[in-house]
N, CA, C and O atoms as a Tripos MOL2 file, in Angstrom:
@<TRIPOS>MOLECULE
protein
  128   127    32     0     0
PROTEIN
NO_CHARGES

@<TRIPOS>ATOM
      1 N          21.5500    0.4910    7.0910 N.3       1 ALA1
      2 CA         20.1700    0.0130    7.3320 C.3       1 ALA1
      3 C          20.2130   -1.4440    7.7710 C.2       1 ALA1
      4 O          20.6900   -2.3090    7.0360 O.2       1 ALA1
      5 N          19.7140   -1.7090    8.9620 N.am      2 GLY2
      6 CA         19.7200   -3.0710    9.4770 C.3       2 GLY2
      7 C          18.4660   -3.8200    9.0890 C.2       2 GLY2
      8 O          17.6930   -3.3830    8.2360 O.2       2 GLY2
      9 N          18.2800   -4.9690    9.7410 N.am      3 LYS3
     10 CA         17.1170   -5.8080    9.4170 C.3       3 LYS3
     11 C          15.8190   -5.0930    9.8010 C.2       3 LYS3
     12 O          14.8350   -5.1380    9.0620 O.2       3 LYS3
     13 N          15.8260   -4.4330   10.9630 N.am      4 ALA4
     14 CA         14.6180   -3.7370   11.4320 C.3       4 ALA4
     15 C          14.2390   -2.6280   10.4600 C.2       4 ALA4
     16 O          13.0610   -2.4440   10.1510 O.2       4 ALA4
     17 N          15.2320   -1.8900    9.9790 N.am      5 ALA5
     18 CA         14.9560   -0.8000    9.0430 C.3       5 ALA5
     19 C          14.3370   -1.3430    7.7660 C.2       5 ALA5
     20 O          13.3910   -0.7670    7.2280 O.2       5 ALA5
     21 N          14.8810   -2.4640    7.2830 N.am      6 LYS6
     22 CA         14.3490   -3.0590    6.0420 C.3       6 LYS6
     23 C          12.9020   -3.4990    6.2540 C.2       6 LYS6
     24 O          12.0550   -3.3050    5.3820 O.2       6 LYS6
     25 N          12.6230   -4.0880    7.4110 N.am      7 GLN7
     26 CA         11.2530   -4.5330    7.6990 C.3       7 GLN7
     27 C          10.3160   -3.3350    7.7890 C.2       7 GLN7
     28 O           9.1700   -3.4120    7.3470 O.2       7 GLN7
     29 N          10.7900   -2.2280    8.3560 N.am      8 ALA8
     30 CA          9.9620   -1.0290    8.4750 C.3       8 ALA8
     31 C           9.6330   -0.4900    7.0910 C.2       8 ALA8
     32 O           8.4940   -0.1080    6.8220 O.2       8 ALA8
     33 N          10.6420   -0.4580    6.2060 N.am      9 ILE9
     34 CA         10.4220    0.0280    4.8370 C.3       9 ILE9
     35 C           9.4150   -0.8670    4.1260 C.2       9 ILE9
     36 O           8.5260   -0.3760    3.4300 O.2       9 ILE9
     37 N           9.5530   -2.1760    4.2990 N.am     10 ILE10
     38 CA          8.6280   -3.1190    3.6520 C.3      10 ILE10
     39 C           7.2120   -2.9050    4.1840 C.2      10 ILE10
     40 O           6.2470   -2.9570    3.4210 O.2      10 ILE10
     41 N           7.0840   -2.6640    5.4940 N.am     11 ALA11
     42 CA          5.7650   -2.4540    6.0960 C.3      11 ALA11
     43 C           5.1160   -1.2070    5.5100 C.2      11 ALA11
     44 O           3.9290   -1.2160    5.1840 O.2      11 ALA11
     45 N           5.8930   -0.1300    5.3760 N.am     12 VAL12
     46 CA          5.3570    1.1200    4.8160 C.3      12 VAL12
     47 C           4.9730    0.9170    3.3550 C.2      12 VAL12
     48 O           3.9160    1.3730    2.9190 O.2      12 VAL12
     49 N           5.8290    0.2320    2.5990 N.am     13 ALA13
     50 CA          5.5440   -0.0030    1.1820 C.3      13 ALA13
     51 C           4.2670   -0.8140    1.0380 C.2      13 ALA13
     52 O           3.4480   -0.5380    0.1610 O.2      13 ALA13
     53 N           4.0930   -1.8190    1.8980 N.am     14 ARG14
     54 CA          2.8890   -2.6580    1.8280 C.3      14 ARG14
     55 C           1.6540   -1.8240    2.1400 C.2      14 ARG14
     56 O           0.6100   -1.9910    1.5090 O.2      14 ARG14
     57 N           1.7740   -0.9160    3.1240 N.am     15 LYS15
     58 CA          0.6450   -0.0580    3.4880 C.3      15 LYS15
     59 C           0.2670    0.8310    2.3090 C.2      15 LYS15
     60 O          -0.9130    1.0330    2.0240 O.2      15 LYS15
     61 N           1.2920    1.3660    1.6220 N.am     16 LEU16
     62 CA          1.0320    2.2190    0.4550 C.3      16 LEU16
     63 C           0.3500    1.4100   -0.6400 C.2      16 LEU16
     64 O          -0.5950    1.8840   -1.2690 O.2      16 LEU16
     65 N           0.8300    0.1900   -0.8670 N.am     17 LEU17
     66 CA          0.2250   -0.6630   -1.9010 C.3      17 LEU17
     67 C          -1.2340   -0.9440   -1.5780 C.2      17 LEU17
     68 O          -2.0900   -0.8920   -2.4610 O.2      17 LEU17
     69 N          -1.5200   -1.2420   -0.3140 N.am     18 LEU18
     70 CA         -2.9030   -1.5200    0.0790 C.3      18 LEU18
     71 C          -3.7670   -0.2770   -0.1210 C.2      18 LEU18
     72 O          -4.9040   -0.3820   -0.5810 O.2      18 LEU18
     73 N          -3.2390    0.8920    0.2180 N.am     19 ALA19
     74 CA         -3.9950    2.1370    0.0510 C.3      19 ALA19
     75 C          -4.2690    2.3800   -1.4290 C.2      19 ALA19
     76 O          -5.3790    2.7640   -1.7990 O.2      19 ALA19
     77 N          -3.2630    2.1590   -2.2820 N.am     20 LEU20
     78 CA         -3.4450    2.3450   -3.7280 C.3      20 LEU20
     79 C          -4.4860    1.3710   -4.2510 C.2      20 LEU20
     80 O          -5.3500    1.7470   -5.0440 O.2      20 LEU20
     81 N          -4.4090    0.1220   -3.8120 N.am     21 ASN21
     82 CA         -5.3820   -0.8860   -4.2400 C.3      21 ASN21
     83 C          -6.7910   -0.4560   -3.8720 C.2      21 ASN21
     84 O          -7.7080   -0.5740   -4.6850 O.2      21 ASN21
     85 N          -6.9750    0.0460   -2.6470 N.am     22 ALA22
     86 CA         -8.2960    0.4760   -2.1920 C.3      22 ALA22
     87 C          -8.7920    1.6440   -3.0450 C.2      22 ALA22
     88 O          -9.9620    1.6850   -3.4250 O.2      22 ALA22
     89 N          -7.8950    2.5990   -3.3470 N.am     23 MET23
     90 CA         -8.2870    3.7580   -4.1590 C.3      23 MET23
     91 C          -8.7140    3.3130   -5.5510 C.2      23 MET23
     92 O          -9.7340    3.7730   -6.0640 O.2      23 MET23
     93 N          -7.9480    2.4270   -6.1600 N.am     24 VAL24
     94 CA         -8.2830    1.9450   -7.5090 C.3      24 VAL24
     95 C          -9.6120    1.2060   -7.4840 C.2      24 VAL24
     96 O         -10.4510    1.3920   -8.3650 O.2      24 VAL24
     97 N          -9.8000    0.3570   -6.4610 N.am     25 ARG25
     98 CA        -11.0370   -0.4110   -6.3520 C.3      25 ARG25
     99 C         -12.2320    0.5270   -6.1620 C.2      25 ARG25
    100 O         -13.2760    0.3410   -6.7870 O.2      25 ARG25
    101 N         -12.0770    1.5330   -5.2990 N.am     26 ASP26
    102 CA        -13.1750    2.4730   -5.0550 C.3      26 ASP26
    103 C         -13.4930    3.2640   -6.3180 C.2      26 ASP26
    104 O         -14.6620    3.4690   -6.6450 O.2      26 ASP26
    105 N         -12.4550    3.7090   -7.0310 N.am     27 ASN27
    106 CA        -12.6840    4.4680   -8.2650 C.3      27 ASN27
    107 C         -13.4370    3.6170   -9.2790 C.2      27 ASN27
    108 O         -14.3570    4.1000   -9.9380 O.2      27 ASN27
    109 N         -13.0500    2.3570   -9.4070 N.am     28 ALA28
    110 CA        -13.7100    1.4590  -10.3570 C.3      28 ALA28
    111 C         -15.1690    1.2740   -9.9430 C.2      28 ALA28
    112 O         -16.0540    1.2270  -10.7970 O.2      28 ALA28
    113 N         -15.4220    1.1700   -8.6380 N.am     29 ALA29
    114 CA        -16.7880    0.9640   -8.1500 C.3      29 ALA29
    115 C         -17.6400    2.1940   -8.4560 C.2      29 ALA29
    116 O         -18.7980    2.0650   -8.8520 O.2      29 ALA29
    117 N         -17.0660    3.3950   -8.2710 N.am     30 TYR30
    118 CA        -17.8230    4.6180   -8.5220 C.3      30 TYR30
    119 C         -18.1470    4.7630  -10.0030 C.2      30 TYR30
    120 O         -19.2260    5.2360  -10.3620 O.2      30 TYR30
    121 N         -17.2220    4.3590  -10.8600 N.am     31 GLN31
    122 CA        -17.4290    4.5130  -12.3030 C.3      31 GLN31
    123 C         -18.4320    3.4960  -12.8260 C.2      31 GLN31
    124 O         -19.1170    3.7630  -13.8130 O.2      31 GLN31
    125 N         -18.5360    2.3360  -12.1860 N.am     32 ALA32
    126 CA        -19.4200    1.2740  -12.6670 C.3      32 ALA32
    127 C         -20.8800    1.7030  -12.5430 C.2      32 ALA32
    128 O         -21.7800    0.9420  -12.8980 O.2      32 ALA32
@<TRIPOS>BOND
     1     1     2 1
     2     2     3 1
     3     3     4 2
     4     3     5 am
     5     5     6 1
     6     6     7 1
     7     7     8 2
     8     7     9 am
     9     9    10 1
    10    10    11 1
    11    11    12 2
    12    11    13 am
    13    13    14 1
    14    14    15 1
    15    15    16 2
    16    15    17 am
    17    17    18 1
    18    18    19 1
    19    19    20 2
    20    19    21 am
    21    21    22 1
    22    22    23 1
    23    23    24 2
    24    23    25 am
    25    25    26 1
    26    26    27 1
    27    27    28 2
    28    27    29 am
    29    29    30 1
    30    30    31 1
    31    31    32 2
    32    31    33 am
    33    33    34 1
    34    34    35 1
    35    35    36 2
    36    35    37 am
    37    37    38 1
    38    38    39 1
    39    39    40 2
    40    39    41 am
    41    41    42 1
    42    42    43 1
    43    43    44 2
    44    43    45 am
    45    45    46 1
    46    46    47 1
    47    47    48 2
    48    47    49 am
    49    49    50 1
    50    50    51 1
    51    51    52 2
    52    51    53 am
    53    53    54 1
    54    54    55 1
    55    55    56 2
    56    55    57 am
    57    57    58 1
    58    58    59 1
    59    59    60 2
    60    59    61 am
    61    61    62 1
    62    62    63 1
    63    63    64 2
    64    63    65 am
    65    65    66 1
    66    66    67 1
    67    67    68 2
    68    67    69 am
    69    69    70 1
    70    70    71 1
    71    71    72 2
    72    71    73 am
    73    73    74 1
    74    74    75 1
    75    75    76 2
    76    75    77 am
    77    77    78 1
    78    78    79 1
    79    79    80 2
    80    79    81 am
    81    81    82 1
    82    82    83 1
    83    83    84 2
    84    83    85 am
    85    85    86 1
    86    86    87 1
    87    87    88 2
    88    87    89 am
    89    89    90 1
    90    90    91 1
    91    91    92 2
    92    91    93 am
    93    93    94 1
    94    94    95 1
    95    95    96 2
    96    95    97 am
    97    97    98 1
    98    98    99 1
    99    99   100 2
   100    99   101 am
   101   101   102 1
   102   102   103 1
   103   103   104 2
   104   103   105 am
   105   105   106 1
   106   106   107 1
   107   107   108 2
   108   107   109 am
   109   109   110 1
   110   110   111 1
   111   111   112 2
   112   111   113 am
   113   113   114 1
   114   114   115 1
   115   115   116 2
   116   115   117 am
   117   117   118 1
   118   118   119 1
   119   119   120 2
   120   119   121 am
   121   121   122 1
   122   122   123 1
   123   123   124 2
   124   123   125 am
   125   125   126 1
   126   126   127 1
   127   127   128 2
@<TRIPOS>SUBSTRUCTURE
     1 ALA1         2 RESIDUE 1 A ALA
     2 GLY2         6 RESIDUE 1 A GLY
     3 LYS3        10 RESIDUE 1 A LYS
     4 ALA4        14 RESIDUE 1 A ALA
     5 ALA5        18 RESIDUE 1 A ALA
     6 LYS6        22 RESIDUE 1 A LYS
     7 GLN7        26 RESIDUE 1 A GLN
     8 ALA8        30 RESIDUE 1 A ALA
     9 ILE9        34 RESIDUE 1 A ILE
    10 ILE10       38 RESIDUE 1 A ILE
    11 ALA11       42 RESIDUE 1 A ALA
    12 VAL12       46 RESIDUE 1 A VAL
    13 ALA13       50 RESIDUE 1 A ALA
    14 ARG14       54 RESIDUE 1 A ARG
    15 LYS15       58 RESIDUE 1 A LYS
    16 LEU16       62 RESIDUE 1 A LEU
    17 LEU17       66 RESIDUE 1 A LEU
    18 LEU18       70 RESIDUE 1 A LEU
    19 ALA19       74 RESIDUE 1 A ALA
    20 LEU20       78 RESIDUE 1 A LEU
    21 ASN21       82 RESIDUE 1 A ASN
    22 ALA22       86 RESIDUE 1 A ALA
    23 MET23       90 RESIDUE 1 A MET
    24 VAL24       94 RESIDUE 1 A VAL
    25 ARG25       98 RESIDUE 1 A ARG
    26 ASP26      102 RESIDUE 1 A ASP
    27 ASN27      106 RESIDUE 1 A ASN
    28 ALA28      110 RESIDUE 1 A ALA
    29 ALA29      114 RESIDUE 1 A ALA
    30 TYR30      118 RESIDUE 1 A TYR
    31 GLN31      122 RESIDUE 1 A GLN
    32 ALA32      126 RESIDUE 1 A ALA
């Protein structure tokens, strides 16, 4: 795995984190 591969993995991981954050935030908003 080269530098580009590592950056791609980081980009995907960040996208997943953002999606999880949005889901948690939306769930909290619906419950409030």
